[in-house]
N, C-alpha and C positions, 0 to 999 in steps of 0.2 A: 225262488223267483217271486217277484212281486207282481200282482195283477193290477193293471191300469185300465179302467173303464173307457177312457178316451181312446186309448190305443186299440182296444177291442172294437169299438165302434168304427174307428177309421179303417181298420183292416177289413171289416165287413163292407164298408162303402167302396174301398178300392177293389175288393174282390167282386163286388157287384159290377163295377165298371169293367173289370177283366172279363167277366162273363158276358157283358154287353158286347165287348170286342169280339169274343168268341162267336156269339150268335150272329153278329153282323158279318163276321168273316165267312161263316158257312153260308149265310144268305147270299152273299156276293159271289162266292164260288159257284153256287147253284145257278146264279144268273150269268156266269161266265164273265164277270167284271174283274179282270186281272189286276188292274191298278188299285181299285178299291179293296179287293180281297187282300192284296199284298200289304196295304196300309194297315188294315185291321189285324192281320197276322203279326206284323211288327209291333203294333200297340199291345197286343196280347202278350207277347214275349216280354216286353218292357215292364208292363204292369205286374205280371206274375213274378218276374225276377225281383222287383222291388219288394213286393209283398212277402215272398218266401223268406227273404233275408230277415224280415221283421218277426214272422211268427215261428221260425224254427227254434228260437231261443226258449220259448215256453209253449208247450203243447196245448194249453188252454185256448190259445189264439187260433188254433185250427178250427174250433167251433165258429169263430167269427168268419173265417174263410169259407166254411161250408154254408153258413147262413147268407153270406154275401153272394156266393155263386148261385145259390138257389134264387135269390131275389133278382139278381142281374138277368138271368135267363127269363124268369117269369115276367118281369116288367118290360123287358125288351120285346118279347113276343106280344104282349098286350098292346104295347105302343105300335108295333107293326100292324096288328089287326085293326086298330083304330084308324091308322093311315089308309089302309086298304078299303075300309068302309066309307071313308069320306071321299 
């Protein structure tokens, strides 16, 4: 299999978005916001399905997925903290 840096970066970005969806899903479940939580749940499944299709073919892209999910959660929670401070 051939390694593509652009694909690696894009998988990382998409997985970051997936983890943002995951974080926002759980935040809205905790707040009992059914419609918003359901939306983020659906987005999470959609984004994960698309991403998994792309990194299953070459396992090196799993690293991109791991880095993206870490960044997605970290930056979403930092963004939420800033919103609460203001």
